[in-house]
C-alpha positions as CSV (number, residue, x, y, z in Angstrom):
1,M,95.0,106.1,81.4
2,N,94.4,102.7,83.0
3,S,97.9,101.4,82.2
4,Q,99.8,98.7,84.2
5,N,101.6,101.4,86.3
6,Y,100.3,102.1,89.8
7,V,101.2,104.6,92.5
8,V,101.3,102.9,96.0
9,I,100.1,105.3,98.8
10,T,100.4,104.2,102.4
11,G,98.4,105.9,105.1
12,A,95.8,106.7,102.4
13,S,92.8,106.8,104.7
14,S,93.4,110.3,106.0
15,G,95.5,113.4,106.1
16,I,98.4,113.7,103.7
17,G,98.0,110.2,102.3
18,R,94.4,111.0,101.3
19,A,95.3,114.3,99.7
20,I,98.1,112.7,97.8
21,A,95.8,109.9,96.5
22,A,93.4,112.5,95.2
23,A,96.2,114.5,93.5
24,F,97.5,111.4,91.7
25,V,94.0,110.3,90.6
26,R,93.3,113.8,89.2
27,R,96.4,113.4,87.1
28,G,95.1,110.1,85.8
29,N,97.3,107.7,87.8
30,N,96.1,104.3,89.0
31,V,96.5,103.9,92.7
32,V,97.0,101.2,95.4
33,L,95.5,102.6,98.6
34,V,97.0,101.1,101.8
35,A,95.8,101.7,105.3
36,R,94.4,99.9,108.4
37,R,90.7,100.8,108.1
38,E,89.0,98.9,105.3
39,T,85.7,100.8,105.6
40,V,87.5,104.2,105.2
41,L,89.5,102.8,102.2
42,L,86.3,101.7,100.5
43,A,84.7,105.1,100.9
44,L,87.9,106.8,99.6
45,K,88.0,104.4,96.6
46,A,84.4,105.4,95.7
47,E,85.3,109.1,96.1
48,L,88.3,108.8,93.9
49,M,86.4,106.9,91.2
50,Q,84.0,109.8,91.0
51,L,86.9,112.2,90.5
52,N,88.3,110.2,87.6
53,P,86.4,107.1,86.4
54,D,89.2,106.2,84.0
55,I,91.6,105.1,86.7
56,T,91.9,101.9,88.7
57,A,92.0,102.1,92.5
58,E,93.0,99.0,94.5
59,I,92.8,98.8,98.3
60,R,95.0,96.8,100.6
61,V,94.4,96.6,104.4
């Protein structure tokens, strides 16, 4: 997909936020992942990119 549209997900580092991020990525949506723990967000970004390498995942701490 890789369009200019992004889904912003707060609390993305764990729980419901993490599950929602994976669900959107599986559907081909680009995501902006927001949380307090940068190391966890970086790991999540890598995991999501493996699920769907055609999306863009940005992180914001």
